[in-house]
C-alpha positions, 0 to 999 in steps of 0.5 A, a space after each residue: 176028621 178034624 173034631 176035638 172036644 175040650 171040657 174047660 179046665 180039662 186034662 193036659 191030653 185033652 187040651 193037647 188034642 185041641 191044640 193039635 186040631 188048631 195047629 192042623 187047621 192053621 197048617 192046612 188053611 181050614 176054616 173051623 168052628 169052635 164052641 167058645 166059653 166067653 169071659 161073661 160065661 156065655 158060650 158062642 158058636 164061631 166060624 173062624 180062620 185060624 192064623 197062629 197060636 201064641 202063647 195061650 191064645 189062638 189068633 184067628 179072623 172071626 167070620 162071625 164077627 167079621 173081625 180079628 180075634 184072640 181066643 184063649 185056648 183053654 176057653 175053646 170047648 169044641 173044634 170041628 170043620 167049617 162048611 163055608 161056602 165062597 161067594 159065587 160058588 
């Protein structure tokens, strides 16, 4: 099961678990849902197609916003599989 929970400013092992889940989703080309803490302090739930990890950021296509985005990995509070239905399915 692809699920990770990350408390903001968490321990190395917790952050490493989130990072592993992100890499797995990238490798498997799997859509995921994330709970994200924005710079304004508000949390949002996003469905994304992760593309790459670059430094401290996740580069992804955000299906929620319909645009490419970069997410600070330390601000990703939770990662879990997304149920994305394809049009015509």
